[in-house]
C-alpha positions as CSV (number, residue, x, y, z in Angstrom):
1,M,-10.7,-29.2,-5.0
2,N,-8.8,-25.7,-5.5
3,T,-5.4,-26.5,-3.6
4,L,-1.6,-25.6,-3.5
5,L,0.9,-28.1,-3.1
6,I,3.1,-26.4,-0.2
7,G,5.8,-29.6,0.2
8,K,5.6,-33.4,2.2
9,G,6.0,-35.0,5.6
10,D,4.2,-38.0,6.2
11,Q,1.9,-36.6,3.4
12,Q,1.4,-34.0,0.9
13,V,0.3,-31.1,2.2
14,H,-2.0,-29.1,0.6
15,L,-3.0,-25.5,1.2
16,N,-7.5,-25.5,0.5
17,L,-7.2,-22.0,-1.9
18,K,-11.2,-21.8,-0.2
19,Y,-9.4,-20.9,2.7
20,A,-6.5,-19.0,1.0
21,N,-8.2,-15.2,2.2
22,R,-8.2,-16.9,5.5
23,H,-4.7,-15.3,6.1
24,G,-1.5,-16.2,6.5
25,L,2.1,-16.1,8.2
26,I,5.4,-17.3,7.2
27,A,8.5,-17.2,9.7
28,G,12.0,-17.5,10.6
29,A,15.4,-16.4,11.3
30,T,17.0,-15.2,8.4
31,G,18.5,-18.4,5.9
32,T,16.3,-21.0,7.0
33,G,14.2,-20.3,3.2
34,K,11.0,-18.1,4.7
35,T,12.0,-16.3,1.4
36,V,12.2,-19.4,-1.0
37,S,8.9,-20.5,0.9
38,L,6.6,-16.6,-0.1
39,M,8.1,-17.0,-3.8
40,S,6.7,-20.7,-3.7
41,L,3.0,-19.8,-2.4
42,A,3.3,-17.0,-4.8
43,E,4.2,-18.8,-8.0
44,G,1.4,-21.3,-6.6
45,F,-1.4,-18.5,-6.5
46,S,-0.5,-16.7,-10.0
47,R,-0.6,-20.5,-11.9
48,Q,-4.2,-20.9,-9.9
49,G,-5.1,-17.6,-11.5
50,V,-4.7,-15.3,-8.6
51,P,-3.1,-12.1,-8.6
52,V,-0.4,-11.8,-5.9
53,F,0.9,-8.0,-4.3
54,I,4.3,-8.6,-2.7
55,T,6.5,-5.8,-1.2
56,D,10.5,-6.8,-1.9
57,V,11.7,-5.3,1.0
58,K,15.6,-6.6,0.2
59,G,14.7,-7.0,-3.7
60,D,15.7,-10.7,-3.4
61,I,12.6,-11.8,-4.7
62,S,12.6,-10.1,-8.6
63,G,14.1,-13.6,-9.5
64,L,9.9,-14.6,-10.0
65,A,10.6,-13.4,-13.0
66,M,12.9,-15.5,-14.4
67,A,13.2,-18.8,-14.8
68,G,14.9,-20.6,-13.0
69,T,18.1,-22.7,-13.8
70,P,17.7,-27.0,-13.4
71,S,19.8,-28.9,-11.0
72,E,19.6,-32.8,-10.4
73,K,19.0,-30.9,-6.5
74,L,16.0,-29.5,-7.4
75,L,14.9,-32.5,-9.4
76,Q,15.6,-34.8,-6.9
77,R,13.6,-32.5,-4.5
78,A,10.7,-32.4,-6.5
79,A,10.1,-35.8,-7.1
80,Q,10.7,-36.7,-3.1
81,I,7.4,-34.6,-2.3
82,G,5.4,-36.2,-5.7
83,I,5.8,-32.9,-8.1
84,E,5.7,-34.6,-11.2
85,D,5.4,-31.5,-14.1
86,Y,8.2,-29.4,-12.3
87,H,10.0,-27.9,-15.2
88,N,11.7,-24.3,-14.4
89,E,9.4,-21.4,-15.8
90,A,9.1,-17.8,-15.0
91,N,6.3,-15.8,-13.8
92,P,4.0,-13.0,-15.0
93,V,5.5,-9.8,-13.5
94,V,4.8,-6.0,-12.7
95,L,7.2,-3.7,-11.3
96,W,5.8,-1.2,-8.9
97,D,8.5,1.7,-7.4
98,L,7.1,4.6,-5.1
99,A,9.8,6.9,-6.6
100,G,8.7,5.0,-9.9
101,I,12.5,4.7,-10.5
102,Q,12.5,0.5,-10.2
103,G,8.8,0.1,-11.9
104,H,5.6,2.4,-12.6
105,P,5.5,4.9,-10.3
106,L,2.5,4.4,-7.5
107,R,0.6,7.0,-6.9
108,T,-2.5,8.3,-5.0
109,T,-3.6,11.7,-4.2
110,I,-4.2,13.8,-1.0
111,S,-7.6,13.4,-0.5
112,E,-8.0,10.0,-1.3
113,M,-5.3,9.3,1.6
114,G,-7.7,11.6,3.9
115,P,-6.5,13.2,7.1
116,T,-6.2,10.5,9.5
117,L,-3.4,8.4,8.0
118,L,-1.6,11.8,6.1
119,S,-2.0,12.1,10.4
120,R,0.3,8.9,11.3
121,I,1.9,10.1,8.3
122,L,3.2,12.9,9.4
123,E,3.6,11.6,13.5
124,L,0.8,15.2,14.5
125,N,-0.4,15.2,17.6
126,D,-3.8,15.3,18.4
127,T,-4.5,19.2,17.8
128,Q,-2.2,18.8,14.6
129,S,-4.9,16.3,13.7
130,G,-7.4,18.6,14.5
131,I,-5.7,21.0,12.9
132,L,-5.9,18.9,9.0
133,D,-9.0,18.0,9.4
134,I,-9.8,21.9,9.6
135,V,-7.9,22.2,6.3
136,F,-9.6,19.3,4.4
137,Q,-13.0,20.6,5.5
138,L,-12.1,24.4,4.3
139,A,-10.8,22.2,1.3
140,D,-14.1,20.8,0.4
141,D,-15.3,23.7,1.4
142,Q,-14.2,26.0,-1.2
143,G,-14.4,23.4,-4.1
144,L,-10.1,22.9,-3.9
145,L,-8.9,19.5,-5.1
146,L,-5.8,18.4,-2.8
147,L,-4.4,15.7,-5.2
148,D,-0.5,16.3,-4.2
149,L,1.9,18.1,-1.9
150,D,1.9,21.9,-3.2
151,D,-1.6,21.3,-2.4
152,L,-1.8,21.1,1.0
153,R,0.7,23.3,1.4
154,A,-1.6,26.3,-0.5
155,M,-3.9,25.3,1.5
156,L,-1.9,25.7,4.8
157,A,-0.7,29.1,3.5
158,L,-3.8,30.2,3.0
159,V,-5.3,29.1,6.6
160,A,-2.0,30.7,8.4
161,E,-3.0,33.5,6.1
162,E,-6.7,33.9,7.2
163,R,-6.3,31.9,10.4
164,K,-8.3,34.2,12.5
165,D,-11.3,34.2,10.2
166,V,-10.7,30.4,9.5
167,S,-11.2,29.6,13.6
168,A,-13.8,31.3,13.8
169,K,-15.7,29.6,11.5
170,Y,-14.4,26.2,12.0
171,G,-12.3,26.3,15.7
172,L,-8.7,27.6,17.3
173,I,-6.2,27.0,15.0
174,S,-2.6,28.2,16.5
175,A,0.4,29.5,14.5
176,Q,2.1,26.8,16.3
177,S,0.6,24.3,15.4
178,L,0.3,25.2,11.9
179,A,3.8,26.1,11.9
180,A,5.1,22.1,13.2
181,I,2.5,20.6,10.2
182,Q,4.1,22.6,7.2
183,R,7.4,21.5,8.5
184,S,5.9,17.6,9.0
185,V,4.8,18.2,5.1
186,L,8.8,19.3,4.6
187,G,10.1,16.3,6.5
188,L,7.6,13.8,4.3
189,E,8.7,15.6,0.9
190,R,12.0,15.1,1.7
191,D,11.3,11.3,2.3
192,G,9.5,10.8,-1.1
193,G,6.0,11.7,-0.8
194,K,6.2,14.2,-3.1
195,D,6.5,11.2,-5.6
196,F,3.3,8.9,-4.0
197,F,1.6,12.2,-3.9
198,G,-0.3,13.0,-7.4
199,E,-1.8,11.7,-10.6
200,P,-2.4,9.1,-12.2
201,A,-3.6,7.2,-8.9
202,L,-3.3,3.8,-8.9
203,Q,-6.3,1.7,-10.3
204,L,-7.4,-1.2,-8.5
205,D,-8.0,-3.6,-10.9
206,D,-4.5,-2.7,-12.1
207,L,-3.0,-5.3,-9.3
208,M,-6.3,-7.5,-9.8
209,R,-5.4,-8.8,-13.7
210,T,-4.5,-12.1,-15.0
211,N,-2.4,-12.3,-18.3
212,L,-4.1,-14.2,-21.6
213,Q,-2.6,-17.4,-20.0
214,G,-5.4,-17.3,-17.3
215,R,-3.0,-16.9,-14.7
216,G,-2.4,-14.3,-11.8
217,I,-0.5,-11.5,-12.2
218,I,2.7,-10.7,-9.7
219,N,2.9,-7.1,-8.8
220,L,6.2,-6.3,-7.0
221,L,6.3,-3.5,-4.9
222,A,10.5,-2.3,-5.0
223,A,11.4,-1.8,-0.9
224,N,14.5,-1.9,-0.6
225,K,14.5,2.0,-0.4
226,L,11.4,2.3,1.4
227,I,11.6,0.9,4.2
228,L,14.3,3.3,5.3
229,T,11.1,5.1,5.5
230,P,8.7,3.0,8.6
231,R,6.7,5.9,8.5
232,L,5.8,6.3,4.6
233,Y,6.1,2.2,4.6
234,S,3.3,1.4,7.0
235,S,0.9,4.4,6.1
236,F,0.6,2.8,2.5
237,L,0.6,-0.8,3.5
238,L,-2.5,0.5,5.7
239,W,-3.6,2.9,2.7
240,L,-3.8,0.5,0.8
241,L,-5.5,-2.0,2.0
242,S,-8.2,0.4,3.2
243,E,-8.5,0.8,0.0
244,L,-9.2,-3.0,-1.2
245,F,-11.5,-3.1,2.1
246,E,-14.0,-0.3,1.1
247,N,-13.8,-1.0,-3.1
248,L,-14.1,-4.7,-3.1
249,P,-17.5,-6.4,-2.6
250,E,-18.6,-8.5,-0.4
251,V,-17.9,-11.9,-2.0
252,G,-17.3,-14.5,1.5
253,D,-15.4,-17.5,1.1
254,P,-15.1,-17.5,-2.7
255,E,-13.5,-20.4,-4.1
256,K,-10.1,-19.0,-4.8
257,P,-9.0,-15.2,-3.7
258,K,-9.6,-12.2,-5.5
259,L,-5.6,-11.5,-4.7
260,V,-3.6,-11.9,-2.0
261,F,-1.1,-10.1,-0.6
262,F,2.3,-10.7,1.0
263,I,3.9,-8.1,3.1
264,D,7.9,-9.1,4.0
265,E,9.1,-7.8,7.4
266,A,5.9,-7.3,8.3
267,H,7.5,-5.8,12.1
268,L,7.6,-2.7,10.4
269,L,3.6,-2.3,9.8
270,F,3.3,-2.7,13.7
271,E,6.3,-0.5,15.3
272,G,5.3,2.7,17.3
273,C,1.7,1.8,16.1
274,P,-0.8,3.7,18.5
275,P,-3.3,0.8,20.4
276,S,-6.5,2.7,18.5
277,L,-4.9,2.3,15.0
278,L,-3.9,-1.0,16.5
279,K,-7.2,-1.8,16.6
280,R,-8.5,-0.6,13.7
281,V,-5.9,-2.6,11.8
282,E,-7.4,-5.6,13.3
283,Q,-10.7,-4.6,12.4
284,I,-9.6,-4.6,8.5
285,M,-7.4,-8.0,8.5
286,R,-10.9,-9.1,9.7
287,L,-13.3,-7.8,7.8
288,I,-11.0,-7.5,4.1
289,R,-11.4,-11.0,4.2
290,S,-14.9,-11.3,3.2
291,K,-13.1,-9.2,0.2
292,G,-11.7,-12.1,-1.2
293,V,-8.6,-10.7,0.2
294,G,-5.9,-12.8,1.8
295,V,-3.1,-11.4,3.8
296,Y,0.0,-12.7,4.5
297,F,2.5,-11.4,6.9
298,C,6.1,-12.6,6.5
299,S,9.0,-11.8,9.2
300,Q,11.5,-13.5,11.4
301,F,9.7,-14.0,14.7
302,P,5.8,-14.6,15.7
303,D,5.3,-12.3,17.7
304,D,6.2,-9.3,15.4
305,V,2.2,-9.3,14.5
306,P,0.7,-8.8,17.5
307,G,-1.6,-10.7,19.0
308,E,-4.7,-9.8,18.5
309,I,-3.9,-10.4,14.4
310,L,-1.3,-13.0,14.8
311,G,-4.7,-14.9,16.2
312,Q,-6.6,-14.7,12.8
313,L,-3.7,-16.2,10.5
314,G,-4.6,-19.8,9.4
315,N,-2.4,-21.1,7.4
316,R,1.0,-21.3,9.2
317,I,4.6,-22.0,7.4
318,Q,7.1,-22.0,10.3
319,H,10.9,-22.2,9.8
320,A,13.6,-22.7,11.7
321,L,14.4,-20.6,15.2
322,R,18.0,-20.6,17.0
323,A,16.9,-20.0,20.5
324,Y,20.4,-18.5,21.0
325,T,19.1,-15.6,23.6
326,P,15.9,-15.2,26.4
327,R,14.2,-12.8,23.1
328,D,15.3,-16.0,20.7
329,Q,13.1,-19.0,23.7
330,K,10.6,-16.8,24.0
331,A,10.1,-16.6,20.5
332,V,10.2,-20.3,19.8
333,K,7.3,-20.2,22.8
334,T,5.0,-18.5,21.4
335,A,5.5,-20.5,17.8
336,A,4.9,-23.8,19.1
337,E,1.9,-22.4,21.4
338,T,0.1,-21.5,18.0
339,F,0.3,-24.6,16.6
340,V,-2.2,-27.2,16.9
341,P,-0.2,-30.2,18.5
342,N,0.7,-33.2,17.0
343,P,2.0,-36.0,18.9
344,K,4.4,-37.1,16.8
345,L,6.5,-34.3,17.5
346,V,7.8,-31.9,19.9
347,V,7.4,-28.1,18.7
348,S,9.5,-26.6,20.7
349,E,12.6,-28.7,20.3
350,V,11.6,-29.5,16.3
351,I,11.5,-25.4,15.5
352,S,15.2,-25.2,16.2
353,Q,16.9,-28.4,14.5
354,L,14.9,-27.4,11.1
355,G,17.4,-27.7,8.0
356,V,17.7,-25.5,5.6
357,G,14.1,-25.5,3.0
358,E,12.5,-27.6,5.8
359,A,9.4,-26.0,8.1
360,L,6.7,-26.6,10.5
361,V,3.0,-26.3,8.4
362,S,-0.2,-25.7,9.3
363,M,-3.0,-24.9,6.9
364,L,-7.2,-24.5,7.4
365,A,-8.6,-28.1,6.2
366,D,-12.4,-28.4,5.3
367,K,-15.0,-25.8,7.6
368,G,-12.3,-24.0,8.3
369,V,-10.2,-25.8,11.0
370,P,-6.9,-26.1,11.0
371,T,-4.8,-28.6,10.6
372,M,-2.1,-30.4,13.2
373,V,1.5,-29.2,12.2
374,E,3.5,-31.2,10.5
375,R,7.0,-31.2,9.8
376,A,7.4,-30.7,5.7
377,L,10.1,-30.1,2.9
378,I,9.0,-27.5,1.3
379,A,8.0,-27.6,-2.7
380,P,10.4,-25.7,-4.8
381,P,9.4,-22.2,-6.2
382,R,10.0,-22.8,-10.5
383,C,11.2,-19.4,-10.5
384,R,14.9,-18.6,-10.4
385,M,15.7,-17.9,-6.3
386,G,17.5,-14.9,-6.5
387,P,17.5,-11.6,-7.3
388,A,17.0,-10.7,-11.3
389,T,19.6,-8.3,-12.3
390,S,18.7,-4.6,-13.7
391,E,19.2,-5.3,-17.3
392,E,16.1,-8.0,-17.2
393,L,14.4,-6.3,-14.5
394,H,14.2,-3.9,-17.4
395,Q,12.9,-5.8,-20.2
396,V,9.8,-6.9,-18.0
397,R,8.8,-3.3,-17.4
398,A,9.1,-2.6,-21.1
399,Q,7.1,-5.7,-21.6
400,S,4.3,-4.5,-18.5
401,P,0.8,-5.3,-19.8
402,I,0.4,-1.8,-17.6
403,G,2.5,-0.3,-20.6
404,G,2.8,3.8,-20.0
405,K,-0.2,4.5,-17.9
406,Y,1.8,5.8,-14.7
407,D,4.8,6.1,-15.9
408,H,4.0,10.3,-16.4
409,S,2.6,11.7,-14.3
410,I,-0.3,14.6,-14.9
411,N,-0.6,18.0,-13.0
412,R,-4.1,19.1,-13.1
413,E,-6.4,21.8,-12.2
414,S,-5.7,22.1,-8.2
415,A,-5.8,23.7,-5.2
416,Y,-2.4,25.0,-5.7
417,E,-3.7,26.8,-9.4
418,L,-6.6,27.9,-7.9
419,L,-5.1,29.7,-5.1
420,N,-2.3,31.1,-7.5
421,Q,-4.9,32.4,-9.7
422,R,-6.6,34.5,-7.0
423,R,-3.9,35.9,-5.3
424,T,-3.0,36.9,-8.9
425,G,-7.0,38.1,-9.8
426,V,-6.4,40.1,-6.2
427,A,-3.2,42.0,-7.3
428,T,-5.0,42.8,-11.5
429,S,-7.5,43.9,-10.3
430,N,-6.4,47.1,-7.9
431,P,-4.8,49.7,-10.0
432,T,-3.3,52.8,-7.9
433,S,-5.3,56.2,-8.7
434,T,-1.2,57.4,-8.8
435,A,-1.3,56.2,-12.6
436,N,-0.2,59.5,-14.7
437,D,-2.6,60.2,-17.9
438,G,0.0,59.6,-20.3
439,Q,-0.1,56.3,-19.6
440,T,-3.1,55.6,-21.6
441,G,-1.5,53.1,-23.9
442,Q,-0.3,51.0,-21.1
443,K,-3.3,51.2,-19.2
444,A,-5.8,49.6,-22.3
445,E,-3.0,46.9,-22.7
446,E,-3.4,46.1,-19.4
447,Q,-7.6,46.4,-19.3
448,G,-7.2,44.2,-22.4
449,W,-5.0,41.4,-20.6
450,F,-7.1,41.6,-17.2
451,S,-10.7,40.6,-19.6
452,E,-8.7,37.4,-21.0
453,L,-7.5,36.9,-17.2
454,I,-11.3,36.8,-16.7
455,F,-13.2,35.7,-19.4
456,G,-10.0,33.8,-21.4
457,N,-9.2,33.6,-25.3
458,K,-9.0,31.3,-27.8
459,R,-5.5,29.6,-26.6
460,R,-7.0,28.6,-23.0
461,Q,-9.9,29.4,-21.0
462,G,-10.8,32.2,-18.3
463,L,-11.1,33.0,-14.4
464,A,-14.2,32.8,-14.9
465,E,-14.7,30.0,-17.0
466,T,-12.6,28.1,-14.8
467,L,-14.5,29.1,-11.2
468,S,-17.6,27.9,-13.4
469,K,-16.4,24.4,-13.9
470,Q,-14.8,24.3,-10.7
471,A,-17.9,24.5,-8.8
472,A,-19.9,22.0,-11.2
473,R,-17.3,19.8,-10.6
474,T,-17.6,20.4,-6.6
475,V,-21.2,20.0,-6.9
476,G,-20.5,16.1,-7.7
477,S,-16.7,15.7,-6.0
478,Q,-17.6,16.9,-3.0
479,L,-19.9,15.3,-1.5
480,G,-17.9,12.4,-3.0
481,K,-14.7,13.1,-1.4
482,Q,-16.4,13.4,1.7
483,I,-17.7,10.1,1.3
484,L,-14.7,8.5,0.5
485,R,-12.7,9.6,3.3
486,G,-15.9,9.7,5.9
487,I,-15.5,5.8,5.3
488,L,-12.1,5.8,5.6
489,G,-12.2,7.4,9.1
490,G,-14.9,5.0,10.2
491,I,-12.8,2.1,9.8
492,L,-9.9,4.4,11.5
493,G,-11.8,5.6,14.6
494,K,-11.7,9.2,13.9
495,S,-14.8,11.4,12.2
496,S,-14.0,14.9,10.9
497,R,-14.0,17.5,12.6
498,R,-15.9,20.8,11.8
């Protein structure tokens, strides 16, 4: 049976990999050791060949990429827990960063994000969200790809210019609501959205790699700056979970997960989340485990996670909580009530007495039944329990198996370029009737230039060829994009408006 050693109380506590996709929770006050527990779990999954994705909010998880420093204290704890082969070692790590500064850029396209999640990022009301649906539908109907924020702005400008005609076909569009969307897009760009939207877009297979030794790659997302824009952080997480759900096949309960997803500072995912969207998040959590993906939330208090989702987290590690305030006392009570009682422990008392590196642990056993809560010493990780230096991270990135696949952006022909070409074509196809007859040579030159614009030359394709290729792409891509957004809209409980 494939298991991970979590720690030891009266006896060793293991996590059964068969039920690792049933999600989990790591909670505890600051300084009680929950980050170390996360690192220990992550490298345990990696050793079992399970890829891992972690949002590194404080930058202190980057030590996973470096071997730890041997110490007598760690060796004693390992021996006390019963770890026979304990030795310090580094883990295979790939670094990611939405901004592309501390790791490989992690991007998606406007079209793949879809209008529903994009409306959440932009904090649009229902009326404005409906207009954004129309913008996406218009882009589909005209065969215009929406890849980056330039494309979205170009489409919004097109709708503003042709507002009456678009309103007559798709529904009323007010100038005020359209202007509000444009202002929100500007704010998103200022918050870093310009780096997030574009190509090459992330391929999920690159998050689910193993190295030549069969160890799962640990993907670290640098989120220390990303959390300063909670909207972008939470929406990115929802998008990535949705992508995993849409694209991975059903596997039920595999012998081990295909991917384990750790979300640090989980409260940011749920703060300000409207009830309708929260319901959809709950549905994703219920369904994504059948895809072989386990999601583990890390936060200070268990009640940072909504009750509907908390009830789905089968594997739990609860570090100390200090009951100094009424809020803390409520959190202690909530944590105590979520465990299967152990007659040897008064959980509500023990939870405030735990030392650093100790935790109350309950894992899913045979048939997915949770075990009684146990007070346990957590197994120490073999990596460095602290952040890696900038020089070390630079070396890790240079040795990345992803290589330069995502490091350089691609700006291919899409809505922005095509709409600019349309405007240029209109402007040059209406010569003035007052042209001087003595400018025959200039007219010939203009006609030659116009011919090149339409039919192209040996060095570049013309507008006619461009539009014909775009039309051909549209036949295949338009239906595909609509289906993809249809799936995502179905998950998030919102269909496209015409």
